C-alpha positions as CSV (number, residue, x, y, z in Angstrom):
1,M,74.4,85.9,98.5
2,R,78.1,85.3,98.8
3,R,79.7,85.1,102.2
4,A,83.0,86.0,103.7
5,A,85.6,83.3,103.0
6,D,87.3,81.5,105.8
7,A,90.4,79.3,105.5
8,D,88.2,76.2,104.7
9,A,86.5,78.1,101.9
10,V,89.8,79.2,100.4
11,R,91.2,75.7,100.6
12,A,88.0,74.3,99.0
13,F,88.3,76.8,96.2
14,V,92.0,76.1,95.4
15,A,91.4,72.3,95.6
16,E,88.5,72.4,93.2
17,L,90.3,74.7,90.9
18,G,93.3,72.4,91.0
19,R,91.1,69.5,89.9
20,S,90.3,71.4,86.7
21,A,94.0,72.0,85.8
22,T,95.4,69.9,83.1
23,G,98.3,72.2,82.4
24,A,100.8,73.5,85.0
25,A,100.0,76.9,86.5
26,T,100.6,78.8,89.7
27,L,97.9,80.5,91.7
28,Y,99.2,83.3,94.0
29,L,96.9,84.1,96.9
30,V,96.8,87.8,97.9
31,G,95.7,90.0,100.8
32,G,92.8,88.6,102.9
33,A,93.3,85.1,101.4
34,T,96.8,85.1,102.7
35,A,95.6,86.4,106.0
36,V,93.0,83.7,106.6
37,M,95.2,80.9,105.3
38,E,98.0,82.0,107.7
39,G,95.6,82.5,110.6
40,W,95.8,86.1,111.6
41,R,92.3,86.9,110.2
42,S,89.3,84.6,110.4
43,T,87.6,85.7,107.2
44,T,88.1,87.8,104.0
45,L,85.5,89.4,101.8
46,D,87.3,88.4,98.6
47,V,89.7,85.7,97.5
48,D,92.2,87.9,95.7
49,M,94.6,86.1,93.4
50,V,97.0,86.1,90.5
51,L,97.1,83.2,88.0
52,E,100.2,82.4,85.9
53,P,99.7,81.6,83.2
54,E,96.0,82.5,82.8
55,L,94.8,79.2,81.5
56,D,91.4,79.2,79.9
57,E,90.5,75.9,81.5
58,L,90.9,77.4,84.9
59,L,89.4,80.8,84.1
60,R,86.3,79.1,82.9
61,Q,85.9,77.3,86.2
62,I,86.1,80.4,88.5
63,P,82.5,81.7,88.0
64,T,81.1,78.2,88.7
65,L,83.2,77.8,91.8
66,K,82.3,81.3,93.0
67,E,78.6,80.4,92.8
68,R,78.9,76.9,94.3
69,L,81.1,78.0,97.2
70,H,79.3,81.4,97.7
71,I,82.5,83.4,97.8
72,N,83.9,86.4,96.0
73,V,87.0,85.8,93.8
74,E,88.9,88.6,92.2
75,F,92.0,89.0,90.1
76,A,93.8,91.7,92.1
77,S,97.3,92.1,93.4
78,P,100.1,94.5,94.1
79,L,101.4,93.7,90.7
80,D,98.4,95.7,89.3
81,F,99.4,99.0,90.8
82,L,103.0,98.9,92.0
83,P,106.2,98.0,90.1
84,E,107.2,94.3,90.4
85,L,109.7,93.7,93.2
86,P,112.8,91.9,92.1
87,G,112.6,88.2,93.1
88,W,109.0,88.3,94.0
89,R,108.2,84.8,92.6
90,E,111.1,83.3,94.6
91,R,109.8,84.9,97.8
92,S,106.3,83.7,97.3
93,P,105.7,81.0,100.0
94,F,104.4,77.6,98.9
95,V,100.9,76.7,100.2
96,S,100.0,73.5,98.4
97,Q,100.0,71.4,95.2
98,E,96.5,70.8,93.8
99,G,97.0,68.5,90.8
100,A,98.9,70.6,88.2
101,L,98.1,73.8,90.1
102,T,100.8,75.1,92.5
103,V,99.3,77.4,95.1
104,R,101.5,80.1,96.7
105,H,101.0,83.3,98.7
106,L,102.1,86.3,96.7
107,D,105.4,87.7,98.0
108,P,104.8,89.2,101.4
109,Y,107.0,92.2,100.7
110,S,104.8,93.1,97.6
111,Q,101.7,92.7,99.8
112,V,103.1,94.9,102.5
113,L,104.0,97.7,100.2
114,A,100.5,97.6,98.6
115,K,98.9,97.6,102.1
116,L,101.1,100.5,103.2
117,E,100.2,102.4,100.0
118,R,96.4,101.9,100.7
119,G,96.8,102.7,104.4
120,I,93.5,101.2,105.5
121,D,93.3,100.1,109.2
122,H,92.9,96.4,108.5
123,D,95.7,96.5,105.9
124,L,98.0,98.1,108.6
125,S,97.0,95.3,110.9
126,D,98.0,92.8,108.2
127,V,101.3,94.5,107.9
128,A,101.9,94.2,111.6
129,A,101.0,90.5,111.5
130,M,103.4,89.8,108.6
131,I,106.2,91.5,110.5
132,S,105.4,89.9,113.8
133,R,105.3,86.4,112.1
134,G,108.7,87.0,110.5
135,L,107.3,87.0,106.9
136,V,108.7,90.5,106.4
137,H,111.8,92.2,107.8
138,P,111.7,96.0,107.8
139,A,115.3,96.5,106.5
140,T,114.6,94.2,103.6
141,L,111.3,96.0,102.9
142,L,113.2,99.3,102.7
143,D,115.8,97.8,100.3
144,L,113.1,96.4,98.1
145,F,111.1,99.6,98.1
146,S,114.2,101.5,97.2
147,S,114.8,99.3,94.2
148,I,111.4,100.1,92.7
149,E,111.1,103.7,93.9
150,P,112.6,105.2,90.7
151,Q,109.8,103.3,88.7
152,L,106.9,104.7,90.7
153,Y,106.4,107.5,88.1
154,R,104.8,104.8,86.0
155,F,102.0,104.5,88.6
156,P,100.5,107.9,88.9
157,T,98.0,107.0,91.6
158,V,100.9,106.1,94.0
159,D,102.4,109.0,96.0
160,G,106.0,107.8,96.3
161,K,106.8,110.3,99.1
162,V,103.9,109.1,101.2
163,L,104.7,105.5,100.5
164,R,108.4,106.1,101.5
165,E,107.2,107.7,104.7
166,A,105.1,104.7,105.5
167,V,108.0,102.3,104.8
168,M,110.2,104.5,107.1
169,A,107.5,104.4,109.8
170,V,107.8,100.6,109.6
171,M,111.6,100.9,110.0
172,R,111.1,103.0,113.1
173,N,108.4,101.0,114.7
174,D,108.2,97.2,114.0
175,D,105.0,96.8,115.9
176,M,103.2,99.3,113.6
177,K,101.6,101.4,116.4
178,G,100.8,104.7,114.9
179,V,101.8,103.9,111.3
180,Q,99.6,106.0,109.2
181,P,100.7,106.7,105.6
């Protein structure tokens, strides 16, 4: 039985994965993994991530690490269901260097847009935490959303009007009370 992952479990996972890396790669932590590493949540059900490039040597290690550490690991990110925000890699905060593996949090603005699009209560709490910690500034969020809004037609499951309304709610209310996309 796999357990919820806390910050120690996420750190153990990335450290062990980094020991397997012989080629340079970047691991971007997403969602709950960011939340537990940054300290506004104590656990997450899944360690969501993106790996660039997807090196076979690392991909082969993930099932073993999942079993040994008793955690869930998934390749999932906002990049899967929203257009890429311009400059997302440069805005992805550095976490650690584990051998040849660079670990970063995926761009907080990309994460916030994905969380607003989903609209789940714990996602909205994460949005509030990212804003209160200064990881996301509402005016910049609006600018970045506006830059990808014309591309949303490529993502038919995303209701662009509803997502814009959620972004505008963030603009009106930084503390996120009552934000319901």
